[in-house]
Structure formats: structure tokens, C-alpha cells
C-alpha positions as CSV (number, residue, x, y, z in Angstrom):
1,M,10.9,20.8,8.8
2,Q,13.5,18.6,6.8
3,L,12.3,15.0,5.4
4,K,15.2,13.5,7.9
5,T,13.5,14.9,10.8
6,I,10.3,13.6,9.4
7,L,11.9,9.8,8.9
8,N,13.6,9.6,12.5
9,R,10.0,10.1,13.9
10,V,8.0,7.4,11.6
11,E,10.9,5.1,10.7
12,K,14.0,5.4,13.1
13,H,16.2,2.3,13.2
14,K,18.4,1.8,16.1
15,S,22.6,2.0,14.9
16,F,21.7,3.8,11.9
17,V,21.2,7.6,10.6
18,Y,19.8,9.2,7.5
19,G,22.3,10.7,5.1
20,E,21.9,12.6,2.1
21,V,18.5,12.7,0.3
22,K,18.4,13.4,-3.7
23,L,15.7,13.8,-6.2
24,E,16.2,12.1,-8.8
25,E,14.4,11.5,-12.4
26,E,14.3,7.8,-14.1
27,E,12.1,7.4,-17.4
28,G,10.1,10.7,-16.3
29,R,9.3,9.5,-13.2
30,L,10.7,11.2,-10.1
31,R,12.0,9.3,-7.4
32,L,13.5,10.0,-3.7
33,E,16.8,8.5,-2.7
34,I,17.6,8.6,1.0
35,E,20.9,7.5,2.0
36,I,21.3,5.5,5.6
37,K,24.5,5.3,7.4
38,A,26.0,2.9,10.0
39,R,26.7,4.7,13.1
40,A,30.5,4.0,13.6
41,N,29.6,2.1,17.0
42,G,26.6,0.4,15.9
43,L,26.8,-3.4,16.0
44,M,26.6,-5.6,13.4
45,I,24.1,-8.6,13.1
46,C,24.2,-11.8,11.2
47,S,21.7,-12.2,8.9
48,G,22.0,-16.3,9.9
49,C,21.7,-16.5,13.5
50,G,21.0,-12.9,14.6
51,E,23.9,-12.6,16.7
52,A,26.3,-9.8,16.9
53,A,29.5,-10.3,14.8
54,P,32.8,-8.2,13.8
55,G,33.0,-6.8,10.0
56,Y,34.2,-8.7,6.9
57,D,33.8,-6.6,4.1
58,R,31.4,-4.0,2.4
59,L,29.2,-4.7,-0.7
60,G,27.6,-2.5,-3.5
61,K,25.0,0.0,-2.8
62,R,21.5,-1.6,-2.6
63,W,17.7,0.2,-3.1
64,F,15.1,-0.5,-1.0
65,E,11.7,0.8,-1.8
66,F,9.9,2.6,0.8
67,V,6.3,4.1,1.1
68,P,5.8,6.8,-1.9
69,L,5.6,10.3,-1.1
70,W,3.2,12.6,-3.2
71,M,3.0,9.5,-5.5
72,I,7.0,10.2,-5.8
73,A,8.9,6.8,-5.4
74,V,11.1,7.0,-2.1
75,F,13.9,4.5,-2.1
76,F,16.5,4.0,1.1
77,V,20.0,3.3,-0.3
78,Y,22.6,1.3,1.7
79,E,26.1,0.2,1.1
80,M,25.5,-3.6,2.5
81,R,28.4,-5.0,4.7
82,R,29.3,-9.0,5.3
83,V,30.0,-10.3,8.7
84,K,32.2,-12.6,10.0
85,C,30.1,-14.9,12.3
86,E,31.8,-17.7,14.7
87,K,28.6,-20.1,13.9
88,C,27.7,-19.0,10.2
89,G,30.8,-18.2,8.8
90,V,30.8,-15.1,6.4
91,K,27.2,-14.0,5.9
92,V,25.4,-10.2,4.9
93,E,24.1,-8.1,7.6
94,R,20.4,-7.8,8.9
95,V,19.3,-5.0,8.7
96,P,16.4,-3.7,10.4
97,W,14.6,-2.1,7.7
98,A,14.0,-5.0,5.3
99,K,14.4,-8.9,5.1
100,G,16.2,-11.2,3.4
101,K,16.8,-10.5,-0.5
102,S,13.6,-8.3,-0.6
103,Q,13.8,-5.0,-2.8
104,L,11.1,-3.8,-0.2
105,T,11.2,-2.2,3.2
106,T,8.8,-3.8,5.6
107,T,7.2,-1.0,6.1
108,Y,6.3,-0.6,2.6
109,Q,5.2,-4.1,2.3
110,W,2.9,-3.6,5.1
111,F,1.5,-0.4,3.5
112,L,1.0,-2.6,0.4
113,A,-0.7,-5.3,2.3
114,R,-3.4,-3.2,4.2
115,W,-4.3,-2.1,0.5
116,A,-4.5,-5.6,-0.8
117,K,-7.3,-6.1,1.8
118,R,-9.4,-3.2,0.2
119,L,-8.9,-3.2,-3.4
120,S,-7.8,-6.3,-5.9
121,W,-3.9,-6.8,-6.3
122,S,-3.9,-6.0,-9.5
123,E,-5.4,-2.2,-8.6
124,V,-3.1,-2.1,-5.8
125,A,-0.2,-2.6,-8.0
126,A,-1.4,0.1,-10.4
127,A,-2.5,2.8,-7.6
128,F,1.3,2.5,-6.5
129,N,3.2,2.5,-9.6
130,T,4.7,-1.3,-8.5
131,S,3.9,-4.5,-9.5
132,W,1.9,-7.3,-9.0
133,E,4.4,-9.8,-7.8
134,K,5.7,-7.1,-5.1
135,V,2.3,-7.0,-3.7
136,E,1.9,-10.6,-3.7
137,E,5.4,-10.9,-1.9
138,S,3.9,-8.2,0.7
139,V,0.6,-10.2,1.2
140,K,2.8,-13.4,1.5
141,M,5.0,-11.4,4.2
142,A,2.0,-10.0,5.9
143,V,0.4,-13.7,6.1
144,E,3.3,-15.5,7.4
145,W,3.9,-13.0,10.1
146,G,0.0,-13.4,11.2
147,L,-0.3,-16.9,11.2
148,E,3.1,-17.5,13.3
149,N,1.6,-14.6,15.8
150,R,-1.9,-15.2,16.2
151,D,-3.6,-16.7,19.2
152,L,-5.8,-19.8,18.7
153,S,-6.9,-20.1,22.4
154,G,-10.5,-19.8,23.4
155,V,-11.8,-21.3,20.5
156,K,-14.8,-23.2,21.5
157,A,-16.8,-23.7,18.0
158,I,-15.7,-24.4,14.2
159,G,-17.3,-24.6,11.0
160,V,-16.0,-27.1,8.1
161,D,-17.0,-26.7,4.7
162,E,-15.5,-27.1,1.3
163,I,-15.4,-24.5,-1.9
164,Q,-14.7,-25.3,-5.0
165,W,-12.0,-22.8,-6.9
166,R,-11.5,-24.2,-10.0
167,R,-13.2,-26.5,-12.2
168,G,-12.6,-30.0,-12.4
169,H,-13.7,-30.9,-9.0
170,K,-10.6,-28.9,-7.3
171,Y,-12.0,-28.2,-3.6
172,L,-10.5,-26.3,-1.0
173,T,-11.6,-27.4,2.9
174,L,-12.1,-24.4,5.0
175,V,-12.1,-24.1,8.7
176,Y,-13.6,-20.9,10.6
177,Q,-14.0,-20.2,14.2
178,I,-17.9,-19.3,14.5
179,D,-18.1,-18.0,17.8
180,E,-20.1,-15.4,18.8
181,G,-18.3,-12.2,18.6
182,A,-15.3,-14.2,16.7
183,K,-15.5,-15.4,13.3
184,R,-12.4,-15.9,11.2
185,L,-10.9,-18.2,8.9
186,L,-8.8,-20.4,10.8
187,W,-7.0,-22.9,8.3
188,I,-7.1,-23.9,4.5
189,G,-6.4,-27.3,3.2
190,K,-6.2,-28.9,-0.4
191,D,-9.0,-31.4,-1.2
192,R,-11.9,-32.6,1.0
193,T,-10.7,-35.9,2.0
194,I,-10.3,-37.5,5.6
195,E,-6.4,-36.6,5.1
196,T,-6.9,-33.0,4.4
197,L,-9.2,-32.4,7.4
198,T,-6.9,-34.3,9.9
199,E,-4.5,-32.1,9.2
200,F,-6.3,-29.4,10.5
201,F,-6.6,-31.1,13.7
202,E,-3.1,-31.8,13.6
203,M,-2.0,-28.3,13.3
204,F,-4.7,-27.0,16.0
205,G,-3.8,-29.9,18.5
206,A,-5.1,-32.2,20.8
207,E,-5.4,-30.0,23.8
208,R,-7.7,-27.3,21.8
209,S,-9.7,-30.0,20.0
210,A,-10.6,-31.6,23.3
211,L,-12.0,-28.1,24.6
212,L,-14.2,-27.6,21.4
213,E,-18.0,-27.2,22.2
214,F,-19.7,-27.2,18.8
215,V,-18.7,-28.1,15.3
216,C,-20.8,-27.4,12.5
217,S,-20.2,-29.2,9.1
218,D,-22.3,-30.5,5.8
219,M,-23.2,-34.3,5.4
220,W,-19.6,-35.1,3.3
221,K,-18.8,-38.5,4.7
222,P,-15.1,-37.6,5.3
223,Y,-15.5,-34.5,7.2
224,L,-18.0,-36.9,9.6
225,T,-15.6,-39.6,9.9
226,V,-12.6,-37.0,11.2
227,I,-15.1,-35.1,13.6
228,A,-15.9,-38.0,15.0
229,E,-12.8,-38.8,15.9
230,K,-11.0,-35.8,16.8
231,A,-13.6,-33.6,18.6
232,K,-16.0,-36.8,19.5
233,Q,-16.9,-34.3,22.8
234,A,-18.0,-31.6,21.0
235,V,-21.7,-31.2,19.3
236,H,-21.9,-31.8,16.0
237,I,-24.4,-29.9,14.1
238,L,-25.6,-30.5,10.6
239,D,-26.3,-27.1,9.0
240,R,-29.4,-26.1,8.0
241,F,-28.4,-24.2,4.9
242,H,-26.8,-28.0,3.4
243,I,-29.8,-29.7,4.4
244,M,-32.0,-27.4,2.3
245,A,-29.8,-27.2,-0.5
246,K,-30.1,-30.5,-0.7
247,M,-33.6,-30.7,-0.9
248,N,-33.7,-27.9,-3.7
249,K,-31.4,-29.8,-5.5
250,A,-33.9,-32.9,-5.3
251,I,-36.8,-30.3,-6.6
252,D,-35.0,-29.3,-9.5
253,E,-34.0,-32.9,-10.2
254,V,-38.0,-33.6,-10.3
255,R,-38.7,-30.7,-12.2
256,A,-36.2,-31.4,-15.1
257,E,-37.3,-34.7,-15.7
258,E,-41.2,-33.8,-15.2
259,A,-40.9,-30.9,-17.8
260,R,-39.0,-33.8,-20.1
261,R,-42.1,-36.1,-19.6
262,L,-44.6,-33.2,-20.4
263,K,-42.7,-32.3,-23.5
264,E,-42.4,-35.8,-24.8
265,A,-45.9,-36.4,-24.2
266,G,-46.7,-33.3,-26.1
267,A,-48.6,-31.8,-23.0
268,E,-49.3,-28.0,-22.3
269,P,-45.6,-26.7,-20.8
270,L,-46.8,-25.7,-17.3
271,L,-43.3,-26.0,-16.1
272,K,-41.7,-23.6,-18.6
273,N,-39.8,-20.9,-16.6
274,S,-40.8,-22.4,-13.1
275,R,-37.6,-23.2,-12.1
276,W,-37.2,-20.3,-9.5
277,L,-40.8,-20.2,-8.8
278,L,-40.1,-23.4,-7.1
279,L,-36.4,-23.1,-5.7
280,K,-37.1,-19.7,-4.3
281,R,-39.0,-19.3,-0.8
282,P,-42.3,-17.9,-1.2
283,E,-41.6,-14.8,0.9
284,N,-38.9,-14.1,-1.0
285,Q,-40.8,-13.6,-4.4
286,S,-42.0,-10.9,-6.3
287,E,-45.6,-10.5,-6.7
288,K,-45.3,-11.4,-10.3
289,Q,-43.7,-15.0,-9.3
290,M,-46.2,-15.3,-6.9
291,G,-49.2,-15.0,-9.3
292,K,-47.5,-17.7,-11.4
293,L,-46.7,-19.9,-8.5
294,M,-50.4,-19.7,-7.2
295,E,-51.5,-20.8,-10.7
296,L,-48.7,-23.6,-10.8
297,L,-49.8,-24.9,-7.6
298,K,-53.4,-25.8,-8.6
299,Y,-51.6,-29.0,-10.6
300,N,-50.7,-32.3,-9.0
301,L,-47.3,-32.7,-10.4
302,K,-44.4,-34.1,-8.9
303,P,-42.4,-30.7,-8.7
304,V,-45.3,-28.8,-6.7
305,R,-45.3,-31.9,-4.5
306,S,-41.9,-31.7,-3.8
307,F,-42.0,-28.2,-3.6
308,L,-44.9,-28.2,-0.7
309,L,-43.3,-31.0,0.9
310,R,-40.3,-29.0,1.4
311,E,-42.4,-25.9,2.7
312,E,-43.6,-28.3,5.2
313,F,-40.3,-29.2,6.3
314,Q,-39.5,-25.5,7.4
315,R,-41.9,-26.3,10.4
316,F,-38.9,-28.3,11.6
317,W,-36.7,-25.4,12.2
318,E,-39.9,-23.4,14.5
319,Y,-39.5,-26.6,17.1
320,R,-38.3,-25.7,20.5
321,S,-38.2,-29.0,21.6
322,S,-36.0,-31.6,20.2
323,S,-38.2,-34.5,21.1
324,W,-41.4,-32.9,19.2
325,A,-38.8,-32.2,16.1
326,A,-37.4,-35.4,16.1
327,K,-41.5,-36.9,15.8
328,F,-42.3,-34.4,13.2
329,L,-38.8,-35.6,11.2
330,D,-39.9,-39.1,11.4
331,Q,-43.2,-38.3,10.1
332,W,-41.9,-36.2,7.4
333,C,-39.3,-38.8,5.8
334,S,-42.4,-41.6,6.3
335,A,-44.6,-39.3,4.4
336,V,-41.6,-38.3,1.8
337,M,-41.1,-42.4,1.2
338,R,-44.6,-42.5,0.4
339,S,-44.8,-40.0,-2.1
340,R,-43.1,-42.2,-5.0
341,I,-40.8,-39.1,-5.6
342,E,-37.4,-40.7,-6.1
343,P,-35.0,-37.7,-5.5
344,M,-37.1,-36.5,-2.5
345,K,-37.4,-40.3,-1.3
346,K,-33.1,-40.0,-1.2
347,V,-33.1,-36.8,0.7
348,A,-35.5,-38.6,3.7
349,S,-33.2,-41.4,3.4
350,T,-30.2,-38.9,3.8
351,L,-32.2,-37.1,6.9
352,R,-33.0,-40.9,8.5
353,N,-29.1,-41.7,8.4
354,H,-28.0,-38.5,9.9
355,R,-31.1,-38.2,12.5
356,Q,-29.1,-37.4,15.4
357,L,-26.6,-35.2,14.0
358,I,-29.6,-32.8,12.3
359,L,-31.2,-32.7,16.0
360,N,-28.3,-31.4,17.3
361,W,-28.9,-28.4,16.0
362,F,-31.5,-27.6,18.9
363,K,-28.6,-28.6,21.6
364,A,-26.8,-25.8,20.2
365,K,-30.3,-23.5,20.7
366,G,-29.9,-23.0,17.0
367,T,-27.0,-20.2,17.4
368,L,-24.2,-22.3,15.6
369,S,-26.1,-23.1,12.3
370,S,-23.6,-23.1,9.7
371,G,-25.5,-20.1,8.0
372,K,-22.4,-18.3,9.7
373,V,-20.4,-20.7,7.9
374,E,-22.2,-19.8,4.3
375,G,-21.8,-16.0,5.3
376,L,-17.9,-16.4,5.3
377,N,-18.4,-18.9,2.4
378,N,-19.6,-15.2,0.7
379,K,-17.0,-13.7,1.5
380,V,-14.5,-16.2,0.2
381,K,-16.2,-15.9,-3.2
382,L,-16.0,-12.2,-3.4
383,T,-12.4,-12.4,-2.4
384,M,-12.0,-14.8,-5.0
385,R,-14.0,-12.8,-7.7
386,K,-11.7,-9.7,-7.0
387,S,-9.1,-11.7,-7.5
388,Y,-9.5,-11.6,-11.3
389,G,-8.7,-15.6,-11.3
390,F,-5.8,-16.4,-9.3
391,R,-4.0,-19.6,-10.7
392,T,-2.3,-21.7,-7.9
393,Q,-3.9,-22.8,-5.2
394,K,-0.9,-21.2,-3.1
395,T,-2.0,-17.5,-4.2
396,I,-5.7,-18.1,-3.4
397,T,-4.8,-19.8,-0.1
398,L,-2.6,-16.5,0.7
399,A,-5.5,-14.0,-0.3
400,L,-8.1,-15.8,1.7
401,Y,-6.2,-15.9,5.2
402,H,-5.1,-12.0,4.3
403,T,-8.9,-11.1,3.9
404,L,-10.8,-13.5,6.3
405,G,-8.0,-14.6,8.8
406,A,-8.4,-11.9,11.2
407,L,-4.8,-12.0,11.5
408,P,-2.7,-9.8,13.7
409,E,0.0,-7.2,12.9
410,P,2.8,-5.9,14.4
411,E,2.9,-2.5,16.4
412,F,4.4,0.4,14.7
413,S,5.4,3.8,15.3
414,H,3.5,5.2,12.5
415,R,0.7,3.7,10.1
416,F,1.2,4.8,6.9
417,C,-2.7,3.7,5.9
């Protein structure tokens, strides 16, 4: 079976035929060059408007890289033509195997883009003897096609969160779909301001926003403001993960301050190496850690009392009735305000200020905690680690959409990977 026969099965193009096949060698690397010829009666298409147009003249040959065969580089070779279009004037013709001025065939771009979901972009470039820039170009093509052709209907629950992508308070706002059985990244915006999240709702549209049933977020004020305005009918849930993270931050602050106080007083360093004993849940600690924790709990120190307050608050999530949960929340906040532990008092004050939004967790029956959002955020962090330090927001945005956006792909006569 000849190579041209295989190509006609997996990569056939209307109005064009495959011609001569040559095996060449360049700088010690083999390459297959496959000539493409236009059929005599084939129509020429204007690259500007996409309409058929008469021929004008011919340009030189162009080489378009195709999927490698046995790690031998494969190139389509075609002598480009220009058309004289009534609408656009003289334009280079549109060819079906590549877009614009790209040196890569569309099939090869999709091939690289799929591999870029499995490996880092540098590893893909090394594996297929291409450049990092060509992998980026391929991912960009796949993301743009996917965003243009994705279906945003049926989204009933979204999660909003921010992630720091660079030092110096450089944040991205991420919006996820968190419906049961449909979790994906919907949108990425620069910074975490009111204007940022407003951009998402403008993209999403007023009609789809009005159909949202649940919105999950943290307590960042700009997010709360925009969600209250743009999705007022939705049940807005403040997630469990961020509430407990605020408590842990307060406990760590109390521990650090108490450790300094004990050191200045010349007392026994009871809190040395105690950070993770106090931050980790008891059920997640090793036997050795539990022994140290039980010893530490014998002392009436502020970090110990803060730890016990946090553990008591865990009962909140076990309630089935929102009314009983509300009573517990009020009692817990009152007890904390009497504790004279300032960082914990700030947490209690924050919970009081967002009381109804926290209790909305029970309206969603606990099924839409933003633990789902944090799970997606962990995948974001993994993607960023695989990126080996992308330098620009544009590149990071491409990588995140590509990995987490669940973007559609066109149908092909043959999938090469």
C-alpha cells in the first residue's frame, strides 16, 4: 500500500490531489516531502471572504509540516496561488490543510495540542522535534476553536475563586461550572476586581445568568458585590474551605505571637515545631503527632484555645437543619468574642457579617461546597507547575483553558492520537 493511498484515507482534501513523494535528508534528519497539486477543475477560494474567485497568479512553494511518520518529519509541498476577488482584491488562496500563514497543517496542530494536555509544552516540543513556539501556536488554535464552538447552555451552578499566578499580588479570577457531572473552567479574567467579574457576566449573558441556581465563592468583597447584582436569584454560598482557611490563618497568627511572648519571657518553648500540630485536623495526624498534640493540649495557651474553638466549629457542618445551625453559629461567635483572642474574634466578626451567605450552605444541602472549586484549583496549580514558569498571563490563560476548559474538538476522519 502506497503512502498516498493512506493519505487519501486519513487526510483527503477536496479539489486537491497528492503528487510525488520524496525522501530527503537535511542536517542528518530524514524528511518526507509530499507534493500537493490542485485539480484542474477545482475552485480557488479567497482567504479573505471565503468565496470562490478566479485565479490571478502563482507564488513560490510553501512547506506545511504534517504529523511525523516513524519520527520522520513529513511536509506537504504546495505552490500557492493568488486569486482576484471582487470583494477583497488580490488575495492568497485559502487551502484546506492549513490556516493563514501557519507553517503547520491543522491536523498537526491538533496532534500537538492533544499531546500538550498530557505533557508539558517543552516535553512535547522535544518529543516531536519541534519548537516550544509551535506547540504554543497549536494550543492557541485549539483553545480559540473550542471557545468559539463550546456550549454554555444548561449551566446552573458556578464557582468563583482567585489564584495568584505570579508574585507581587498578580491574581487571576477563575469561574468554573460546578454542576454535578459537569465540572469545567468557564472563564479567566485578569485581577480580582469588580470590573473583572463583571466581564464574566457580560460574556455569559443576562439570559444565562438569570438561570443560575447556585453560586459558590469566598468572602472577597468585589465578588460578593457583583454576584449580588448579576445573579441575585441564585443561592449564594460561602464555601467551607475558605471559612476554615481563615480560621487556620488566625490560629497560625495566634501561635506565632504566643511563641514570641514565651521566648521573650524566657519560658519553656512549648510551641516549638507545633505549627502543623495545630493546623492539621486530628484525624489527619500521625500517631507521633497525636502524642505531641495531646501533650500540648494540657496547657491553657491561646493557640490551644484557638485550636479547640476551630474543632468545635466543625460541628456546624454536621447540622441538617439550618435553623439549628444558625443557633450554633450565633453561640459559637459569642463564645469567641468573649475569648479575648483577637485574630479569632476577627474571624467571628467576619462570620457574623456574612451569616446568611454561610447558612445558604444548607439550602444547597451541602452538595455545592466550593471544595469542588478547590479541587479544580489544585488542577490549576498542577498545570502551572507543568508549565515550568510561563511568563505571561496570555500563555497561562491558554494553558488553563486547554487543560481544564473541557473544550470541544472538530470531527476528523482520523485521529492521530
